[in-house]
N, C-alpha and C positions, 0 to 999 in steps of 0.2 A: 504494500500500500504506500502511495506517495505521501510526502509530508503535507502537501496541500489537502489530500483526501483525509488524512488523520485530523488535520486542523478543522475541516468542515464537520467531521464526525464529532469532535469534542464540542464544537459550538452547538450542534444539533442536540447532543445529549445534555448540555448545559441548559438549553432552553426547555427541554422536556422535563428536567428535574428541578428547574428553577434555581439553580446554583451555578455560579461561574467556576468552571474548572480550569480555565486559562485566562490570561489577560485579554486576549482577543474576544473570548466568550463574554467577559465582563463588559466590554464595549458594546457587543451585540445586545446584551440584556438591557443595557441602559436605553438603547434605541427601540428594542422590540421586547418588552417585558411580558411576553406571552409564549405559549408553546408553538413549536414549528407546525407546518402543514396548513391546509386550507381552513381547518376549523380552529386554528390556534387563537384567533381573536374572539371566537364565539364563546358564550357562557356554556360550560359543560354541565351535564347533570351531576348530582352529588356522587362522589366515588363511594364504593363500599368500604367498610372498615378494613377489610383485607387489602384493598387497593391502596388505601392511605398508608397502611403499615408497610406494605411492599415498597412503595415509592420512597418512604423515609429510609428504609434499609438500603435501597439503591443509591440514594443521595450520599449516605455514609460511605458505601463501597466506592462510589465514583470519586469522592474527595480524597480518598487514600489510594485509589487505583488498584483495588484488590480484586481477586477472584472470589467467588462465593465460598469456596472451600477454605480459603485463608481467613475470611471474616468469621466463618462459623467456628473455626478453631480458637480464635481469640475470644469470641463470645463465650464459648464453653469455659475457657479459663477465667473470664470475667465473672461468670456465674459462680465459680468455685471460690472466688476471692471474697474476703470479708468486705462488706460495704454494699453500696447500690450497684447493681449489675450494669446499668446503662453508663453510669459515670466511670466505673472500672473499665468498661469496654473502650471508651474514648481515650482514657488515660493510658491504657496499654498500647493502643494503636499509635498514640502520639510519641511513644518511646521508640518507634521504628526509626532506623537510621535514615531512610529516605525522607521521612516526615521532618526530622530535625535538620537535615541538610537544607530543606526548603525553608523552614522557619528561620534558620540562621541567615538566610539571604545568599547562600552559595549558589542557588539555582532559582529559576524564574517560575517553574512549574513542577508538579509532582513527577511528571514523566522525565523531565530533565534531571531532577534530583536522583531518580532511580538510575538513569543512564550514567551519571557521574560515579555512582557507587559501583555499578556492574563493570564499568571500564577501569576500575581499580585506581581511581584518583583520590579516594577518601580513606583516611586512617583514623583508627581509634587508639588513643594512647600510643601512637607510633607504629601501629601494626595495620597493614592493609586489611580492610573488610570489604568484600565484594557482594555481600548479601543485603539487599535493601530491607529485608525483614529483620535484620539483626536488631536486638533490643538493647538500646544504650542504657547503661546503669548510671544513676546519679553519681557525679564526681568524675565521670569519664570525659576525656577531651576529644572532640571531633575536629579534625584538621585536614587540610589539603596536602597531598604529597608534594614535597619540595620541587620535584621535577615538573609537576603539573601547574605550578603557580603562575608560570609565564604564558600559559595557554589563554587565548582570548576570552573564553567564558569566565575564567577565574579572575582575569584582569578587570572585566566588567563588574563582577561581583565585589571584588576588593574595593572598587571605587564607589560602591553603594548603588550600582546601576539598577538593582531590582527593587529598591526601596519604594518606588512609585506604584508598584503593582502588588506588593506583599503587605500582609498585616504587620502591625508593629511587633517587634521582637517580644515574645512572651516572657513573663517573669522567671520562668524556670530555666531560661538559657542566658548564659553570660557570653556575649558575642564580641569578639574583636575582629570586625569585618575586614579591616585593612591588613590584618595578619592571617585572614582566612581560618580563624579558629573560633570554636564555640564549645562551651562546657555545659553539660546538663547538671545544674546545681541541685536539683531535687526532682521528685516525681511530679509530672504535670497535674494540675487540677482541672476538672472539666470546665469550670467557669472561665478559665484562661485560654482554653484551646480554641483557636479561630476556625472551627468548622461549624457549618450550618446544619443542624440535625436535632430532631426531637428524640432523644435517646430512649425515652419511655416507649415510643411507638416501635422502635427497633426491638426492644426487649419483648414487647407484646407479639411482634411478628414471629420471633423465634419460639416463644412460649406456646404458640398455637400450632407449631409445626409437629 
């Protein structure tokens, strides 16, 4: 699939889910805040409870770029963890390496963050980690490999080039963007995580399965 086709697909999915998955999708949603297709502007009949819950689960999946199996594995872990399952779910997802690479401003989109990790540009405490799903522990340092720092994407990032499209750096990350370093200082809290989702609906979706 070409880059142009992937971009169109992300924009269409963003419009369908009502959440911007890329900076370009955010611009489209500002101009066209309705679903794609010929019926996008028309008022739709009320969705069923199942459809509402499914859509919310899909919104969460899309924002983290996960497959269904990946999300369910983390959900099951969240359910076994003390506390509210929905909040646990988002907090665990947010500790993924690709999510934190994005939050730190090293990348512009989730897809780019994942690519940077897979291509072995990202280190944790000095060691290359090429698994986007790697769970970063509080206290660990995320940084860019020295040989990669001069590559254009990282030069842009180090200059703060993604600040205009990303959410403010959350409180659980200590970022030195000019040095391309970020430390997870503590476990994220749901209220701080910049994802758009009603976690209770996601919990209800899986509870009914």
